[in-house]
C-alpha positions as CSV (number, residue, x, y, z in Angstrom):
1,M,-22.1,-13.6,38.8
2,S,-19.4,-12.2,37.0
3,S,-16.1,-14.9,36.7
4,S,-13.6,-12.2,36.0
5,A,-10.4,-12.9,38.0
6,N,-11.0,-9.3,40.4
7,P,-14.3,-9.3,40.7
8,S,-16.0,-6.0,42.3
9,P,-18.4,-6.7,45.6
10,V,-21.0,-5.4,43.7
11,A,-22.7,-8.7,42.7
12,P,-26.5,-8.5,41.6
13,C,-28.1,-11.9,41.4
14,S,-30.8,-14.0,41.3
15,T,-31.0,-15.1,45.3
16,A,-29.9,-12.8,47.8
17,S,-28.2,-15.6,50.1
18,S,-25.2,-16.0,47.3
19,A,-23.9,-12.4,47.5
20,I,-20.0,-12.5,47.9
21,S,-19.3,-10.1,50.3
22,T,-20.8,-8.4,53.8
23,A,-23.0,-5.1,53.5
24,A,-21.4,-2.1,55.7
25,S,-23.7,-1.8,58.7
26,I,-25.6,1.1,59.0
27,S,-24.9,1.8,62.5
28,T,-21.0,0.7,62.4
29,P,-19.0,2.8,59.9
30,D,-16.3,1.4,58.0
31,P,-13.1,2.7,60.4
32,A,-11.6,4.4,56.7
33,P,-12.7,4.5,53.1
34,S,-11.9,1.8,51.6
35,P,-10.0,1.9,47.7
36,L,-11.9,1.0,44.7
37,S,-12.2,-3.0,44.6
38,D,-13.4,-2.6,40.7
39,P,-9.9,-2.9,39.2
40,E,-10.8,-1.3,35.6
41,R,-12.2,1.9,37.7
42,L,-8.9,2.4,39.2
43,L,-7.2,1.8,36.1
44,A,-9.9,4.7,34.8
45,L,-9.2,7.0,37.6
46,S,-5.5,7.3,36.7
47,Y,-6.8,8.7,32.9
48,A,-8.2,11.7,35.0
49,P,-6.6,15.0,35.7
50,A,-4.8,14.8,39.4
51,A,-6.8,17.6,41.0
52,R,-10.0,15.7,40.1
53,R,-9.0,12.5,40.6
54,D,-9.5,11.7,44.3
55,R,-13.2,13.6,44.8
56,L,-13.9,11.6,41.2
57,A,-12.9,8.0,43.7
58,L,-14.8,9.5,46.1
59,L,-18.3,9.0,44.1
60,W,-17.5,5.8,43.1
61,R,-16.6,4.6,46.5
62,I,-20.4,6.0,47.3
63,D,-21.9,3.9,44.4
64,E,-19.8,1.2,45.2
65,R,-20.8,0.8,49.1
66,M,-24.1,0.5,47.9
67,G,-23.6,-2.4,45.6
68,A,-22.3,-4.2,48.3
69,I,-25.2,-3.4,50.0
70,V,-27.1,-4.8,47.3
71,A,-25.1,-7.9,47.3
72,A,-25.4,-9.1,50.6
73,A,-28.5,-8.7,50.9
74,R,-30.0,-11.9,52.2
75,E,-33.0,-10.4,53.3
76,P,-34.5,-7.7,50.7
77,A,-36.2,-5.7,52.9
78,I,-32.9,-5.6,55.6
79,G,-30.9,-4.1,52.2
80,A,-33.7,-2.2,50.9
81,M,-33.3,-0.2,54.6
82,R,-29.6,-0.1,54.4
83,L,-30.1,1.6,51.1
84,I,-32.5,4.3,52.3
85,W,-30.5,4.9,55.4
86,W,-27.8,5.9,52.8
87,R,-30.1,8.3,50.5
88,D,-30.9,9.7,53.0
89,A,-28.0,10.3,55.1
90,L,-26.7,11.6,51.6
91,I,-29.5,14.1,51.6
92,R,-29.2,15.5,55.3
93,L,-25.7,16.2,53.9
94,D,-27.7,19.3,52.0
95,E,-28.9,20.8,55.5
96,P,-25.7,22.4,57.5
97,D,-27.5,22.7,60.7
98,I,-27.8,18.5,60.8
99,P,-24.4,17.2,61.7
100,V,-23.2,14.4,59.3
101,A,-23.3,11.3,60.4
102,A,-20.6,9.2,61.5
103,E,-19.6,7.4,58.2
104,P,-16.3,8.7,56.4
105,L,-17.5,8.7,52.7
106,L,-19.9,10.8,54.0
107,A,-18.0,13.2,56.0
108,A,-15.4,13.2,53.0
109,A,-18.5,13.6,50.7
110,A,-19.4,16.7,52.7
111,Q,-15.5,18.1,52.8
112,E,-15.1,17.5,49.0
113,L,-18.0,16.7,47.0
114,L,-20.8,19.5,48.1
115,P,-17.7,21.9,47.4
116,A,-17.0,20.9,44.4
117,G,-21.1,21.7,43.0
118,L,-22.6,18.5,43.6
119,S,-25.9,17.9,46.1
120,G,-26.4,15.1,48.5
121,G,-29.4,14.7,47.1
122,S,-28.1,14.4,43.6
123,I,-25.7,11.9,44.6
124,S,-28.7,10.1,46.7
125,A,-30.4,9.8,43.3
126,I,-28.0,6.8,42.7
127,E,-29.6,4.6,45.8
128,E,-32.8,4.2,43.7
129,G,-31.1,2.3,40.7
130,W,-29.4,-0.4,43.3
131,A,-32.6,-0.4,45.4
132,A,-34.5,-1.7,41.7
133,L,-32.6,-4.5,42.3
134,L,-34.1,-6.2,45.6
135,E,-37.8,-5.8,43.9
136,E,-37.7,-9.1,42.8
137,E,-36.0,-12.2,43.5
138,V,-34.9,-12.0,39.7
139,P,-34.8,-9.0,38.2
140,G,-37.0,-8.4,35.5
141,E,-36.9,-6.0,32.5
142,A,-38.3,-3.0,34.4
143,Q,-36.3,-3.2,36.8
144,V,-32.9,-4.1,34.9
145,I,-33.9,-0.4,33.0
146,A,-33.9,1.2,36.5
147,H,-31.2,0.0,37.5
148,G,-29.0,1.5,34.4
149,E,-31.3,4.8,34.3
150,G,-30.7,5.1,38.2
151,R,-27.1,3.7,39.0
152,G,-25.7,4.2,35.7
153,G,-27.1,7.6,34.6
154,T,-26.5,9.3,37.2
155,L,-23.4,8.3,38.1
156,F,-21.9,9.1,35.0
157,A,-23.9,12.8,35.0
158,L,-22.5,13.6,38.1
159,S,-18.8,12.1,37.4
160,A,-19.1,14.4,34.0
161,A,-20.0,17.2,36.2
162,L,-16.9,16.3,38.7
163,L,-14.6,16.5,35.2
164,G,-16.0,19.7,34.5
165,T,-17.6,18.9,30.9
166,V,-21.4,17.5,30.4
167,P,-21.8,16.2,26.9
168,E,-25.4,15.5,26.0
169,D,-24.9,11.8,25.6
170,V,-23.3,11.0,29.0
171,G,-26.2,10.2,30.8
172,R,-27.1,7.4,28.1
173,A,-23.9,6.5,28.1
174,G,-23.9,5.9,31.9
175,E,-27.3,3.5,31.7
176,G,-25.5,1.3,28.9
177,W,-22.1,1.0,31.2
178,A,-24.4,-0.3,34.2
179,L,-26.2,-2.4,32.0
180,A,-23.9,-4.2,30.9
181,D,-21.8,-4.3,34.5
182,L,-25.4,-6.0,35.1
183,G,-25.2,-8.5,32.6
184,H,-22.0,-9.7,33.4
185,R,-23.3,-10.2,37.4
186,L,-27.0,-11.7,37.1
187,R,-27.5,-15.2,37.5
188,D,-30.6,-15.5,35.3
189,P,-29.9,-15.7,32.0
190,Q,-32.7,-14.4,30.7
191,A,-32.2,-11.3,32.5
192,R,-28.4,-11.1,31.6
193,R,-29.1,-11.2,27.8
194,F,-31.7,-8.9,28.3
195,A,-29.0,-6.5,30.2
196,R,-26.4,-6.9,27.4
197,A,-29.0,-6.1,25.0
198,A,-30.4,-3.3,26.3
199,A,-26.3,-2.1,27.1
200,A,-25.1,-2.2,23.8
201,E,-28.4,-0.2,22.4
202,R,-27.3,2.7,24.4
203,L,-23.6,2.1,23.7
204,G,-24.1,2.3,20.4
205,E,-25.9,5.8,20.7
206,V,-22.6,6.9,22.4
207,A,-20.1,9.3,20.8
208,I,-16.7,9.2,23.1
209,G,-15.0,9.9,20.1
210,S,-16.2,13.5,20.2
211,W,-15.9,14.0,23.8
212,P,-12.8,15.9,25.5
213,A,-10.1,14.4,26.9
214,A,-11.1,15.5,30.8
215,L,-13.7,12.3,29.8
216,R,-11.2,9.9,29.4
217,P,-12.1,8.0,32.1
218,L,-15.4,7.2,31.7
219,G,-14.7,7.5,27.8
220,L,-12.7,4.1,28.5
221,L,-15.9,2.5,31.2
222,V,-17.7,3.0,27.7
223,L,-15.3,1.4,25.6
224,L,-15.2,-2.1,27.9
225,A,-18.7,-1.9,28.3
226,R,-19.2,-2.0,24.6
227,T,-17.1,-5.2,24.8
228,D,-19.0,-6.6,27.5
229,A,-22.4,-6.2,26.0
230,A,-21.4,-7.9,22.7
231,M,-20.3,-11.0,24.2
232,P,-22.9,-14.0,24.2
233,T,-24.6,-14.6,27.4
234,E,-22.3,-17.8,28.2
235,R,-19.7,-15.8,28.4
236,Q,-18.5,-13.6,30.8
237,R,-15.6,-11.1,31.3
238,R,-12.5,-11.0,32.4
239,Q,-11.9,-7.5,34.0
240,G,-8.0,-6.2,34.4
241,S,-7.5,-9.6,31.5
242,P,-4.1,-8.4,29.5
243,K,-5.9,-8.2,26.2
244,R,-7.9,-5.5,28.1
245,M,-5.7,-3.2,29.7
246,L,-4.2,-3.5,26.1
247,R,-7.2,-1.8,24.8
248,A,-7.2,0.7,27.5
249,L,-3.6,1.7,27.2
250,A,-4.7,1.9,23.2
251,Y,-7.4,4.5,24.2
252,R,-5.6,6.6,26.7
253,L,-2.6,7.2,24.5
254,T,-5.0,7.9,20.5
255,G,-8.8,8.6,22.3
256,R,-10.3,5.9,19.8
């Protein structure tokens, strides 16, 4: 688990019982969409063009909701069922004759993300990455890689589409970001080490300096993920620390 000052509720770990948050019920929705809990993703949102910010935040909240389900899954089978509910509910958004489930995030997705060009099916693909973490008590290398591809690769590609430009390496960047994030949340040292090494490999192939300014929100996440991936296994990041915030400010001003 990350020891950051402001951890997100997403905390995949080697035992489900050590999760730090409670998953939302599949039958009793939250009264309203909650804000992002990750302070650095909140900061990254401020780098997005104002007209695109709310849609990007909505997409990221859906990702956080799925992560919260995994974090709270004391029984992996129950967690998997909840993820499947979200996957299927998102896919059904593409069927205009089927009523949207009584869940604020889904209603918002139907109203905001589908008109922006995303399909419910494309968003539902994030579920596969989170579901991979429920397959084993301690995620193995295959599950870690599947998480990076399913969660991060999908999320970054969809985010870039919302921001209006999709560079060729954005999926690889997303994989690296998700793997670096996972590398600070897994309890098992070997799994943590593998996730960080895989993240560093992918992030080293990404040229965020050539990305257009519209992608600064994703560029910031890549920049911070590179730092996270390079840390020794025994060290944990401190999200929202002054040093990281100063680096983020420099990136916002210079693009480097």
